[in-house]
N, CA, C and O atoms as a CHARMM CRD file, in Angstrom:
* protein
*
  316
    1    1 MET  N      7.89800 -65.18500  57.66000 PROA 1      0.00000
    2    1 MET  CA     6.66800 -64.57800  58.12600 PROA 1      0.00000
    3    1 MET  C      6.88300 -63.07300  58.23800 PROA 1      0.00000
    4    1 MET  O      8.01100 -62.59800  58.36900 PROA 1      0.00000
    5    2 LYS  N      5.79800 -62.34700  58.18400 PROA 2      0.00000
    6    2 LYS  CA     5.87800 -60.88800  58.22100 PROA 2      0.00000
    7    2 LYS  C      5.20200 -60.36500  59.48400 PROA 2      0.00000
    8    2 LYS  O      4.08800 -60.76000  59.82900 PROA 2      0.00000
    9    3 ILE  N      5.91500 -59.45800  60.16600 PROA 3      0.00000
   10    3 ILE  CA     5.46900 -58.85800  61.41700 PROA 3      0.00000
   11    3 ILE  C      5.42800 -57.34500  61.23000 PROA 3      0.00000
   12    3 ILE  O      6.34400 -56.76600  60.64600 PROA 3      0.00000
   13    4 GLU  N      4.37800 -56.70800  61.71900 PROA 4      0.00000
   14    4 GLU  CA     4.31600 -55.25100  61.71600 PROA 4      0.00000
   15    4 GLU  C      4.96500 -54.75300  63.00600 PROA 4      0.00000
   16    4 GLU  O      4.57600 -55.16700  64.09800 PROA 4      0.00000
   17    5 VAL  N      5.93700 -53.87900  62.88400 PROA 5      0.00000
   18    5 VAL  CA     6.70400 -53.40000  64.03400 PROA 5      0.00000
   19    5 VAL  C      6.53400 -51.89200  64.16400 PROA 5      0.00000
   20    5 VAL  O      6.55900 -51.16000  63.17500 PROA 5      0.00000
   21    6 ASN  N      6.36100 -51.44400  65.40900 PROA 6      0.00000
   22    6 ASN  CA     6.26500 -50.02000  65.68400 PROA 6      0.00000
   23    6 ASN  C      7.04800 -49.72900  66.95900 PROA 6      0.00000
   24    6 ASN  O      6.70500 -50.22100  68.03400 PROA 6      0.00000
   25    7 LEU  N      8.09400 -48.93300  66.83100 PROA 7      0.00000
   26    7 LEU  CA     8.88800 -48.50200  67.97900 PROA 7      0.00000
   27    7 LEU  C      8.48600 -47.07000  68.31500 PROA 7      0.00000
   28    7 LEU  O      8.34100 -46.23700  67.42000 PROA 7      0.00000
   29    8 PHE  N      8.30800 -46.78500  69.59500 PROA 8      0.00000
   30    8 PHE  CA     7.80400 -45.48600  70.01700 PROA 8      0.00000
   31    8 PHE  C      8.85700 -44.68400  70.77500 PROA 8      0.00000
   32    8 PHE  O      9.80500 -45.22700  71.34000 PROA 8      0.00000
   33    9 ALA  N      8.64900 -43.36700  70.76100 PROA 9      0.00000
   34    9 ALA  CA     9.45500 -42.39200  71.51200 PROA 9      0.00000
   35    9 ALA  C     10.93900 -42.56800  71.19200 PROA 9      0.00000
   36    9 ALA  O     11.31700 -42.56900  70.02000 PROA 9      0.00000
   37   10 THR  N     11.77900 -42.71600  72.20400 PROA 10     0.00000
   38   10 THR  CA    13.23000 -42.77400  71.99200 PROA 10     0.00000
   39   10 THR  C     13.68200 -44.03200  71.25500 PROA 10     0.00000
   40   10 THR  O     14.81000 -44.08000  70.76400 PROA 10     0.00000
   41   11 LEU  N     12.82500 -45.04900  71.16700 PROA 11     0.00000
   42   11 LEU  CA    13.20200 -46.28800  70.47900 PROA 11     0.00000
   43   11 LEU  C     13.14300 -46.15400  68.95600 PROA 11     0.00000
   44   11 LEU  O     13.63300 -47.02900  68.24200 PROA 11     0.00000
   45   12 VAL  N     12.55200 -45.07700  68.45500 PROA 12     0.00000
   46   12 VAL  CA    12.45300 -44.86300  67.01200 PROA 12     0.00000
   47   12 VAL  C     13.83800 -44.84700  66.36300 PROA 12     0.00000
   48   12 VAL  O     13.97200 -45.17600  65.18400 PROA 12     0.00000
   49   13 GLN  N     14.84700 -44.47500  67.11100 PROA 13     0.00000
   50   13 GLN  CA    16.20300 -44.42300  66.55200 PROA 13     0.00000
   51   13 GLN  C     16.69500 -45.79000  66.07600 PROA 13     0.00000
   52   13 GLN  O     17.65800 -45.85700  65.31300 PROA 13     0.00000
   53   14 TYR  N     16.05800 -46.87900  66.50500 PROA 14     0.00000
   54   14 TYR  CA    16.46400 -48.22800  66.11200 PROA 14     0.00000
   55   14 TYR  C     15.69000 -48.73700  64.89900 PROA 14     0.00000
   56   14 TYR  O     15.87600 -49.87800  64.47600 PROA 14     0.00000
   57   15 LYS  N     14.83300 -47.90500  64.34500 PROA 15     0.00000
   58   15 LYS  CA    14.09400 -48.28400  63.14400 PROA 15     0.00000
   59   15 LYS  C     15.09300 -48.44500  62.00100 PROA 15     0.00000
   60   15 LYS  O     15.94000 -47.57300  61.80200 PROA 15     0.00000
   61   16 PRO  N     15.01100 -49.53800  61.24900 PROA 16     0.00000
   62   16 PRO  CA    15.96200 -49.72800  60.14300 PROA 16     0.00000
   63   16 PRO  C     15.90100 -48.58700  59.14000 PROA 16     0.00000
   64   16 PRO  O     14.83000 -48.04700  58.86400 PROA 16     0.00000
   65   17 GLU  N     17.05700 -48.22400  58.59800 PROA 17     0.00000
   66   17 GLU  CA    17.14200 -47.11400  57.65300 PROA 17     0.00000
   67   17 GLU  C     16.35000 -47.36200  56.37900 PROA 17     0.00000
   68   17 GLU  O     15.87500 -46.42100  55.74300 PROA 17     0.00000
   69   18 HSD  N     16.21100 -48.62800  56.00800 PROA 18     0.00000
   70   18 HSD  CA    15.52500 -48.93900  54.75100 PROA 18     0.00000
   71   18 HSD  C     14.00300 -48.77300  54.85200 PROA 18     0.00000
   72   18 HSD  O     13.30500 -48.85200  53.84100 PROA 18     0.00000
   73   19 THR  N     13.49700 -48.54900  56.04400 PROA 19     0.00000
   74   19 THR  CA    12.05800 -48.38200  56.20800 PROA 19     0.00000
   75   19 THR  C     11.70600 -46.90600  56.11400 PROA 19     0.00000
   76   19 THR  O     12.33100 -46.06000  56.75400 PROA 19     0.00000
   77   20 SER  N     10.71700 -46.61900  55.32400 PROA 20     0.00000
   78   20 SER  CA    10.34300 -45.22100  55.12300 PROA 20     0.00000
   79   20 SER  C      9.10600 -44.84100  55.91700 PROA 20     0.00000
   80   20 SER  O      8.71400 -43.67400  55.92500 PROA 20     0.00000
   81   21 ARG  N      8.49300 -45.79400  56.57500 PROA 21     0.00000
   82   21 ARG  CA     7.27800 -45.45800  57.31100 PROA 21     0.00000
   83   21 ARG  C      7.28800 -46.08100  58.69500 PROA 21     0.00000
   84   21 ARG  O      8.13600 -46.91400  59.01700 PROA 21     0.00000
   85   22 LYS  N      6.35400 -45.66900  59.48200 PROA 22     0.00000
   86   22 LYS  CA     6.21300 -46.17200  60.83900 PROA 22     0.00000
   87   22 LYS  C      4.73600 -46.46800  61.02900 PROA 22     0.00000
   88   22 LYS  O      3.94400 -45.54100  60.85800 PROA 22     0.00000
   89   23 PRO  N      4.30400 -47.63600  61.35800 PROA 23     0.00000
   90   23 PRO  CA     5.09600 -48.85300  61.51900 PROA 23     0.00000
   91   23 PRO  C      5.58500 -49.41200  60.18000 PROA 23     0.00000
   92   23 PRO  O      5.21300 -48.92700  59.11100 PROA 23     0.00000
   93   24 TRP  N      6.41600 -50.42600  60.26700 PROA 24     0.00000
   94   24 TRP  CA     6.92500 -51.06300  59.06000 PROA 24     0.00000
   95   24 TRP  C      6.76300 -52.57500  59.18900 PROA 24     0.00000
   96   24 TRP  O      6.48500 -53.10100  60.26700 PROA 24     0.00000
   97   25 ILE  N      6.94300 -53.25200  58.06900 PROA 25     0.00000
   98   25 ILE  CA     6.83600 -54.70900  58.03600 PROA 25     0.00000
   99   25 ILE  C      8.24100 -55.29600  58.08500 PROA 25     0.00000
  100   25 ILE  O      9.10700 -54.93800  57.28600 PROA 25     0.00000
  101   26 GLU  N      8.45100 -56.19600  59.02500 PROA 26     0.00000
  102   26 GLU  CA     9.73600 -56.86400  59.19900 PROA 26     0.00000
  103   26 GLU  C      9.54800 -58.34500  58.86600 PROA 26     0.00000
  104   26 GLU  O      8.60400 -58.97300  59.34500 PROA 26     0.00000
  105   27 THR  N     10.43700 -58.89900  58.05200 PROA 27     0.00000
  106   27 THR  CA    10.39700 -60.32400  57.73700 PROA 27     0.00000
  107   27 THR  C     11.20000 -61.07200  58.78800 PROA 27     0.00000
  108   27 THR  O     12.35900 -60.74800  59.04600 PROA 27     0.00000
  109   28 CYS  N     10.57000 -62.08500  59.39800 PROA 28     0.00000
  110   28 CYS  CA    11.18400 -62.83000  60.49700 PROA 28     0.00000
  111   28 CYS  C     11.11600 -64.32400  60.23200 PROA 28     0.00000
  112   28 CYS  O     10.32700 -64.79200  59.41100 PROA 28     0.00000
  113   29 LYS  N     11.95600 -65.06100  60.94000 PROA 29     0.00000
  114   29 LYS  CA    11.93700 -66.51900  60.86100 PROA 29     0.00000
  115   29 LYS  C     10.83200 -67.06600  61.75200 PROA 29     0.00000
  116   29 LYS  O     10.50200 -66.47300  62.77900 PROA 29     0.00000
  117   30 ASP  N     10.26500 -68.19500  61.35500 PROA 30     0.00000
  118   30 ASP  CA     9.25600 -68.85700  62.18500 PROA 30     0.00000
  119   30 ASP  C      9.83800 -69.16400  63.56000 PROA 30     0.00000
  120   30 ASP  O     11.00300 -69.54400  63.68100 PROA 30     0.00000
  121   31 GLY  N      9.02500 -68.99600  64.58700 PROA 31     0.00000
  122   31 GLY  CA     9.44800 -69.29000  65.95200 PROA 31     0.00000
  123   31 GLY  C     10.20300 -68.16700  66.62800 PROA 31     0.00000
  124   31 GLY  O     10.66700 -68.33100  67.75600 PROA 31     0.00000
  125   32 MET  N     10.33800 -67.02300  65.96500 PROA 32     0.00000
  126   32 MET  CA    11.07000 -65.90000  66.55300 PROA 32     0.00000
  127   32 MET  C     10.27200 -65.29700  67.71000 PROA 32     0.00000
  128   32 MET  O      9.04600 -65.19100  67.65600 PROA 32     0.00000
  129   33 THR  N     10.99800 -64.90900  68.75000 PROA 33     0.00000
  130   33 THR  CA    10.36800 -64.23600  69.88400 PROA 33     0.00000
  131   33 THR  C     10.53300 -62.73300  69.74000 PROA 33     0.00000
  132   33 THR  O     11.33100 -62.26300  68.93000 PROA 33     0.00000
  133   34 VAL  N      9.78100 -61.98700  70.52400 PROA 34     0.00000
  134   34 VAL  CA     9.93600 -60.53000  70.53700 PROA 34     0.00000
  135   34 VAL  C     11.36600 -60.18200  70.94400 PROA 34     0.00000
  136   34 VAL  O     11.97400 -59.27400  70.37900 PROA 34     0.00000
  137   35 ASN  N     11.89200 -60.90300  71.91800 PROA 35     0.00000
  138   35 ASN  CA    13.24800 -60.66500  72.38900 PROA 35     0.00000
  139   35 ASN  C     14.24600 -60.76100  71.23200 PROA 35     0.00000
  140   35 ASN  O     15.09400 -59.88300  71.07300 PROA 35     0.00000
  141   36 THR  N     14.15000 -61.80900  70.43200 PROA 36     0.00000
  142   36 THR  CA    15.05100 -61.99000  69.29600 PROA 36     0.00000
  143   36 THR  C     14.84400 -60.89500  68.25700 PROA 36     0.00000
  144   36 THR  O     15.81100 -60.38800  67.68700 PROA 36     0.00000
  145   37 LEU  N     13.59700 -60.52900  68.00900 PROA 37     0.00000
  146   37 LEU  CA    13.29800 -59.44500  67.08400 PROA 37     0.00000
  147   37 LEU  C     13.99600 -58.15600  67.51700 PROA 37     0.00000
  148   37 LEU  O     14.63500 -57.48400  66.70800 PROA 37     0.00000
  149   38 LEU  N     13.86700 -57.82000  68.79700 PROA 38     0.00000
  150   38 LEU  CA    14.49000 -56.60200  69.31100 PROA 38     0.00000
  151   38 LEU  C     16.01000 -56.66600  69.22300 PROA 38     0.00000
  152   38 LEU  O     16.65600 -55.67800  68.87300 PROA 38     0.00000
  153   39 GLU  N     16.57800 -57.81600  69.53700 PROA 39     0.00000
  154   39 GLU  CA    18.02900 -57.97000  69.40900 PROA 39     0.00000
  155   39 GLU  C     18.47400 -57.77700  67.96300 PROA 39     0.00000
  156   39 GLU  O     19.48500 -57.12400  67.70500 PROA 39     0.00000
  157   40 ASN  N     17.72200 -58.34300  67.01800 PROA 40     0.00000
  158   40 ASN  CA    18.05800 -58.19800  65.59600 PROA 40     0.00000
  159   40 ASN  C     17.97900 -56.74600  65.14000 PROA 40     0.00000
  160   40 ASN  O     18.70900 -56.33800  64.23600 PROA 40     0.00000
  161   41 LEU  N     17.10400 -55.97100  65.75400 PROA 41     0.00000
  162   41 LEU  CA    16.97000 -54.55300  65.41300 PROA 41     0.00000
  163   41 LEU  C     17.99100 -53.68100  66.13900 PROA 41     0.00000
  164   41 LEU  O     18.11400 -52.49100  65.85100 PROA 41     0.00000
  165   42 GLY  N     18.73200 -54.28400  67.09100 PROA 42     0.00000
  166   42 GLY  CA    19.72400 -53.53100  67.84900 PROA 42     0.00000
  167   42 GLY  C     19.14600 -52.74400  69.00600 PROA 42     0.00000
  168   42 GLY  O     19.80400 -51.85200  69.54100 PROA 42     0.00000
  169   43 VAL  N     17.91200 -53.06600  69.40100 PROA 43     0.00000
  170   43 VAL  CA    17.27100 -52.36700  70.51000 PROA 43     0.00000
  171   43 VAL  C     17.78500 -52.94200  71.82300 PROA 43     0.00000
  172   43 VAL  O     17.61400 -54.13700  72.06200 PROA 43     0.00000
  173   44 PRO  N     18.40800 -52.13900  72.68500 PROA 44     0.00000
  174   44 PRO  CA    18.86600 -52.64200  73.98200 PROA 44     0.00000
  175   44 PRO  C     17.64600 -53.03800  74.82900 PROA 44     0.00000
  176   44 PRO  O     16.72700 -52.24000  75.01800 PROA 44     0.00000
  177   45 LEU  N     17.65100 -54.24900  75.32300 PROA 45     0.00000
  178   45 LEU  CA    16.49700 -54.74800  76.06500 PROA 45     0.00000
  179   45 LEU  C     16.22700 -53.95300  77.33800 PROA 45     0.00000
  180   45 LEU  O     15.08800 -53.88700  77.80000 PROA 45     0.00000
  181   46 ASP  N     17.26500 -53.35000  77.90500 PROA 46     0.00000
  182   46 ASP  CA    17.04400 -52.54600  79.11000 PROA 46     0.00000
  183   46 ASP  C     16.39600 -51.20100  78.78900 PROA 46     0.00000
  184   46 ASP  O     16.00300 -50.46900  79.69800 PROA 46     0.00000
  185   47 ALA  N     16.28400 -50.87000  77.49300 PROA 47     0.00000
  186   47 ALA  CA    15.62000 -49.63900  77.08200 PROA 47     0.00000
  187   47 ALA  C     14.12200 -49.85000  76.83300 PROA 47     0.00000
  188   47 ALA  O     13.39500 -48.90300  76.53500 PROA 47     0.00000
  189   48 VAL  N     13.67200 -51.10600  76.95800 PROA 48     0.00000
  190   48 VAL  CA    12.27600 -51.44800  76.68600 PROA 48     0.00000
  191   48 VAL  C     11.51700 -51.60000  77.99300 PROA 48     0.00000
  192   48 VAL  O     11.95900 -52.30200  78.90200 PROA 48     0.00000
  193   49 LYS  N     10.37900 -50.94200  78.07700 PROA 49     0.00000
  194   49 LYS  CA     9.54500 -51.03400  79.27900 PROA 49     0.00000
  195   49 LYS  C      8.26400 -51.81900  79.02700 PROA 49     0.00000
  196   49 LYS  O      7.89500 -52.67600  79.83000 PROA 49     0.00000
  197   50 VAL  N      7.57800 -51.53300  77.91300 PROA 50     0.00000
  198   50 VAL  CA     6.28600 -52.15700  77.64200 PROA 50     0.00000
  199   50 VAL  C      6.26000 -52.67800  76.21200 PROA 50     0.00000
  200   50 VAL  O      6.69500 -52.00400  75.27800 PROA 50     0.00000
  201   51 ILE  N      5.73900 -53.89300  76.06100 PROA 51     0.00000
  202   51 ILE  CA     5.58800 -54.52700  74.75300 PROA 51     0.00000
  203   51 ILE  C      4.12300 -54.89800  74.56700 PROA 51     0.00000
  204   51 ILE  O      3.48300 -55.43700  75.46900 PROA 51     0.00000
  205   52 PHE  N      3.60900 -54.60100  73.38700 PROA 52     0.00000
  206   52 PHE  CA     2.26700 -55.03700  73.02100 PROA 52     0.00000
  207   52 PHE  C      2.37600 -55.90600  71.77400 PROA 52     0.00000
  208   52 PHE  O      3.10400 -55.57300  70.83800 PROA 52     0.00000
  209   53 VAL  N      1.64900 -57.02200  71.76700 PROA 53     0.00000
  210   53 VAL  CA     1.51500 -57.84800  70.58000 PROA 53     0.00000
  211   53 VAL  C      0.02600 -57.94300  70.28400 PROA 53     0.00000
  212   53 VAL  O     -0.75100 -58.45200  71.09200 PROA 53     0.00000
  213   54 ASN  N     -0.35300 -57.45600  69.13600 PROA 54     0.00000
  214   54 ASN  CA    -1.77000 -57.41400  68.74000 PROA 54     0.00000
  215   54 ASN  C     -2.62300 -56.68300  69.76800 PROA 54     0.00000
  216   54 ASN  O     -3.71800 -57.12400  70.11800 PROA 54     0.00000
  217   55 ASN  N     -2.10000 -55.55600  70.24200 PROA 55     0.00000
  218   55 ASN  CA    -2.79400 -54.66900  71.19600 PROA 55     0.00000
  219   55 ASN  C     -3.00000 -55.26800  72.58400 PROA 55     0.00000
  220   55 ASN  O     -3.82900 -54.77900  73.35200 PROA 55     0.00000
  221   56 VAL  N     -2.25400 -56.32000  72.91200 PROA 56     0.00000
  222   56 VAL  CA    -2.31500 -56.93400  74.23500 PROA 56     0.00000
  223   56 VAL  C     -0.91400 -56.90900  74.81900 PROA 56     0.00000
  224   56 VAL  O      0.05100 -57.27600  74.14800 PROA 56     0.00000
  225   57 ARG  N     -0.79800 -56.47300  76.08000 PROA 57     0.00000
  226   57 ARG  CA     0.51700 -56.42100  76.71600 PROA 57     0.00000
  227   57 ARG  C      1.13300 -57.82000  76.72700 PROA 57     0.00000
  228   57 ARG  O      0.45000 -58.80500  77.00700 PROA 57     0.00000
  229   58 ALA  N      2.41700 -57.89700  76.42200 PROA 58     0.00000
  230   58 ALA  CA     3.09100 -59.18900  76.28700 PROA 58     0.00000
  231   58 ALA  C      4.49200 -59.12800  76.87300 PROA 58     0.00000
  232   58 ALA  O      5.04900 -58.05100  77.08800 PROA 58     0.00000
  233   59 ASN  N      5.04400 -60.29500  77.12500 PROA 59     0.00000
  234   59 ASN  CA     6.43200 -60.43700  77.56600 PROA 59     0.00000
  235   59 ASN  C      7.32400 -60.58600  76.34100 PROA 59     0.00000
  236   59 ASN  O      6.85200 -60.91300  75.25200 PROA 59     0.00000
  237   60 SER  N      8.59900 -60.34800  76.52700 PROA 60     0.00000
  238   60 SER  CA     9.53000 -60.41700  75.40600 PROA 60     0.00000
  239   60 SER  C      9.79700 -61.84600  74.93900 PROA 60     0.00000
  240   60 SER  O     10.38100 -62.04300  73.87300 PROA 60     0.00000
  241   61 ASP  N      9.37900 -62.84400  75.71600 PROA 61     0.00000
  242   61 ASP  CA     9.61800 -64.22900  75.31300 PROA 61     0.00000
  243   61 ASP  C      8.45900 -64.84100  74.51900 PROA 61     0.00000
  244   61 ASP  O      8.49000 -66.03200  74.20800 PROA 61     0.00000
  245   62 ILE  N      7.44200 -64.04500  74.18900 PROA 62     0.00000
  246   62 ILE  CA     6.31800 -64.55800  73.40900 PROA 62     0.00000
  247   62 ILE  C      6.79600 -64.88500  71.99500 PROA 62     0.00000
  248   62 ILE  O      7.56800 -64.13300  71.40000 PROA 62     0.00000
  249   63 VAL  N      6.33000 -66.00700  71.47000 PROA 63     0.00000
  250   63 VAL  CA     6.67800 -66.41200  70.11100 PROA 63     0.00000
  251   63 VAL  C      5.72700 -65.71600  69.14400 PROA 63     0.00000
  252   63 VAL  O      4.50700 -65.76700  69.30100 PROA 63     0.00000
  253   64 LEU  N      6.30400 -65.07400  68.15200 PROA 64     0.00000
  254   64 LEU  CA     5.51400 -64.31600  67.18200 PROA 64     0.00000
  255   64 LEU  C      4.95200 -65.22600  66.10200 PROA 64     0.00000
  256   64 LEU  O      5.52100 -66.26900  65.78100 PROA 64     0.00000
  257   65 LYS  N      3.80800 -64.80000  65.54400 PROA 65     0.00000
  258   65 LYS  CA     3.16000 -65.51500  64.45300 PROA 65     0.00000
  259   65 LYS  C      3.01500 -64.57200  63.26400 PROA 65     0.00000
  260   65 LYS  O      3.01600 -63.35100  63.42000 PROA 65     0.00000
  261   66 ASP  N      2.89100 -65.14900  62.09200 PROA 66     0.00000
  262   66 ASP  CA     2.73500 -64.34800  60.88700 PROA 66     0.00000
  263   66 ASP  C      1.56000 -63.38600  61.04200 PROA 66     0.00000
  264   66 ASP  O      0.46600 -63.78000  61.44600 PROA 66     0.00000
  265   67 GLY  N      1.80300 -62.13000  60.71600 PROA 67     0.00000
  266   67 GLY  CA     0.76200 -61.12600  60.78400 PROA 67     0.00000
  267   67 GLY  C      0.63400 -60.41000  62.11000 PROA 67     0.00000
  268   67 GLY  O     -0.18000 -59.49700  62.24000 PROA 67     0.00000
  269   68 ASP  N      1.43100 -60.80900  63.11300 PROA 68     0.00000
  270   68 ASP  CA     1.37400 -60.13400  64.41100 PROA 68     0.00000
  271   68 ASP  C      1.78500 -58.67500  64.26800 PROA 68     0.00000
  272   68 ASP  O      2.55100 -58.30800  63.37700 PROA 68     0.00000
  273   69 ARG  N      1.25200 -57.85100  65.17500 PROA 69     0.00000
  274   69 ARG  CA     1.60900 -56.43700  65.25500 PROA 69     0.00000
  275   69 ARG  C      2.28400 -56.21100  66.59500 PROA 69     0.00000
  276   69 ARG  O      1.70700 -56.49800  67.64400 PROA 69     0.00000
  277   70 VAL  N      3.50700 -55.69500  66.56000 PROA 70     0.00000
  278   70 VAL  CA     4.31500 -55.50700  67.75600 PROA 70     0.00000
  279   70 VAL  C      4.53100 -54.00700  67.98800 PROA 70     0.00000
  280   70 VAL  O      4.96200 -53.29000  67.08500 PROA 70     0.00000
  281   71 GLY  N      4.23300 -53.54900  69.18600 PROA 71     0.00000
  282   71 GLY  CA     4.50800 -52.17700  69.60100 PROA 71     0.00000
  283   71 GLY  C      5.42300 -52.19100  70.80300 PROA 71     0.00000
  284   71 GLY  O      5.18300 -52.93400  71.75400 PROA 71     0.00000
  285   72 VAL  N      6.47000 -51.38300  70.77900 PROA 72     0.00000
  286   72 VAL  CA     7.47500 -51.39400  71.83800 PROA 72     0.00000
  287   72 VAL  C      7.67100 -49.97000  72.36500 PROA 72     0.00000
  288   72 VAL  O      7.88400 -49.03400  71.59400 PROA 72     0.00000
  289   73 PHE  N      7.59700 -49.82400  73.67400 PROA 73     0.00000
  290   73 PHE  CA     7.69000 -48.51400  74.33400 PROA 73     0.00000
  291   73 PHE  C      8.82900 -48.50100  75.34700 PROA 73     0.00000
  292   73 PHE  O      9.06800 -49.49700  76.03000 PROA 73     0.00000
  293   74 PRO  N      9.53500 -47.36700  75.44600 PROA 74     0.00000
  294   74 PRO  CA    10.54300 -47.19800  76.48600 PROA 74     0.00000
  295   74 PRO  C      9.86400 -46.75200  77.77400 PROA 74     0.00000
  296   74 PRO  O      8.66500 -46.47400  77.77300 PROA 74     0.00000
  297   75 PRO  N     10.61600 -46.67900  78.87800 PROA 75     0.00000
  298   75 PRO  CA    10.04000 -46.07500  80.09600 PROA 75     0.00000
  299   75 PRO  C      9.65100 -44.63100  79.79100 PROA 75     0.00000
  300   75 PRO  O     10.35300 -43.92200  79.06900 PROA 75     0.00000
  301   76 VAL  N      8.54800 -44.22000  80.34200 PROA 76     0.00000
  302   76 VAL  CA     8.05000 -42.86400  80.11000 PROA 76     0.00000
  303   76 VAL  C      7.87400 -42.16700  81.45100 PROA 76     0.00000
  304   76 VAL  O      7.28300 -42.72400  82.37500 PROA 76     0.00000
  305   77 GLY  N      8.37900 -40.97200  81.55000 PROA 77     0.00000
  306   77 GLY  CA     8.22800 -40.19500  82.77900 PROA 77     0.00000
  307   77 GLY  C      7.29000 -39.04000  82.55100 PROA 77     0.00000
  308   77 GLY  O      7.02200 -38.63400  81.42000 PROA 77     0.00000
  309   78 GLY  N      6.80900 -38.53400  83.63000 PROA 78     0.00000
  310   78 GLY  CA     5.91900 -37.39300  83.51800 PROA 78     0.00000
  311   78 GLY  C      5.69500 -36.79100  84.87100 PROA 78     0.00000
  312   78 GLY  O      6.20700 -37.28500  85.87500 PROA 78     0.00000
  313   79 GLY  N      4.95700 -35.76100  84.90400 PROA 79     0.00000
  314   79 GLY  CA     4.78900 -35.13000  86.18100 PROA 79     0.00000
  315   79 GLY  C      3.55500 -34.41800  86.28300 PROA 79     0.00000
  316   79 GLY  O      3.26900 -33.82300  87.32200 PROA 79     0.00000
């Protein structure tokens, strides 16, 4: 199955080198969770603050489906 992935801010460093654009399409196994996707990309889970799947806030244990769009954000500070 194919998932559209977009890593934001400091998480962009974990984007695979073979991808030339942002977001990119990642091929995943059926039944994969966001957590597993992030682990496969080498993203430290403690660096993730907010996850969106299809523009809806989600937990990392959600099971992905073909065509899902995943956005991942680190903690953001401001003042």
